C-alpha positions as a printed NumPy array, in Angstrom:
array([[ -0.021,  -0.018,   0.016],
       [  1.223,   3.474,  -0.693],
       [  0.267,   6.848,   0.671],
       [ -1.554,   9.177,  -1.689],
       [ -1.211,  12.975,  -1.599],
       [ -4.146,  13.152,   0.754],
       [ -2.549,  10.8  ,   3.297],
       [ -5.117,   8.075,   2.366],
       [ -3.59 ,   4.619,   1.994],
       [ -4.539,   3.105,  -1.398],
       [ -5.34 ,  -0.521,  -1.506],
       [ -4.434,  -2.857,  -4.332],
       [ -7.378,  -4.342,  -6.29 ],
       [ -8.367,  -7.731,  -5.   ],
       [ -7.062, -10.824,  -6.831],
       [ -9.413, -13.502,  -8.07 ],
       [ -7.898, -16.901,  -7.408],
       [-10.41 , -18.914,  -9.506],
       [-12.522, -20.047,  -6.474],
       [-15.641, -18.541,  -4.969],
       [-16.617, -16.283,  -7.811],
       [-19.437, -14.63 ,  -5.923],
       [-17.12 , -13.413,  -3.109],
       [-14.634, -12.22 ,  -5.664],
       [-17.243, -10.334,  -7.616],
       [-18.438,  -8.627,  -4.414],
       [-14.863,  -7.591,  -3.406],
       [-14.136,  -6.224,  -6.905],
       [-17.389,  -4.259,  -6.995],
       [-16.613,  -2.795,  -3.527],
       [-13.102,  -1.881,  -4.672],
       [-14.377,  -0.203,  -7.827],
       [-17.021,   1.667,  -5.871],
       [-14.369,   2.921,  -3.448],
       [-12.337,   4.165,  -6.403],
       [-15.499,   5.826,  -7.925],
       [-15.244,   3.613, -11.046],
       [-18.209,   1.353, -10.599],
       [-20.432,   3.66 , -12.718],
       [-18.245,   3.03 , -15.755],
       [-18.894,  -0.742, -15.362],
       [-22.506,  -0.708, -14.347],
       [-23.717,   1.699, -16.935],
       [-21.333,   0.681, -19.698],
       [-21.814,   4.069, -21.289],
       [-20.303,   5.084, -24.621],
       [-18.147,   8.162, -24.668],
       [-19.427,  10.557, -27.373],
       [-16.855,  12.237, -29.593],
       [-15.91 ,  15.845, -28.834],
       [-17.785,  18.486, -30.829],
       [-15.935,  20.871, -33.115],
       [-14.125,  23.61 , -31.182],
       [-14.765,  22.135, -27.731],
       [-14.428,  24.25 , -24.619],
       [-12.054,  23.264, -21.878],
       [-14.791,  21.809, -19.682],
       [-15.942,  19.541, -22.519],
       [-12.391,  18.365, -23.053],
       [-11.852,  17.679, -19.389],
       [-15.218,  15.829, -19.053],
       [-14.484,  13.78 , -22.121],
       [-11.035,  12.708, -21.036],
       [-12.348,  11.899, -17.514],
       [-15.081,   9.598, -18.864],
       [-12.536,   7.785, -21.101],
       [-10.054,   7.379, -18.269],
       [-12.685,   6.124, -15.76 ],
       [-13.731,   3.445, -18.259],
       [-10.174,   2.491, -19.002],
       [ -9.157,   2.301, -15.296],
       [-12.136,   0.177, -14.341],
       [-11.412,  -2.272, -17.288],
       [ -7.737,  -2.46 , -16.473],
       [ -8.372,  -3.23 , -12.762],
       [-10.773,  -5.989, -13.659],
       [ -8.673,  -7.665, -16.316],
       [ -5.364,  -7.338, -14.54 ],
       [ -6.736,  -8.987, -11.403],
       [ -8.591, -11.932, -12.773]])
């Protein structure tokens, strides 16, 4: 575990060992909810392309949505 800038200790995602899928799924859901990434999994939203001449808020929101989806997927796939 490593300390973040806020002093909060970040936990590693849970590893799935191939046994007791239900418990592993609950642990992964809890982990993703704690990281504020569960919405990206549960809603499985598509990220719309940016409009022509986007403003900074649109760029920031677009990038955040893409990154949240990518982080959630990487946590799930890397810890299967």
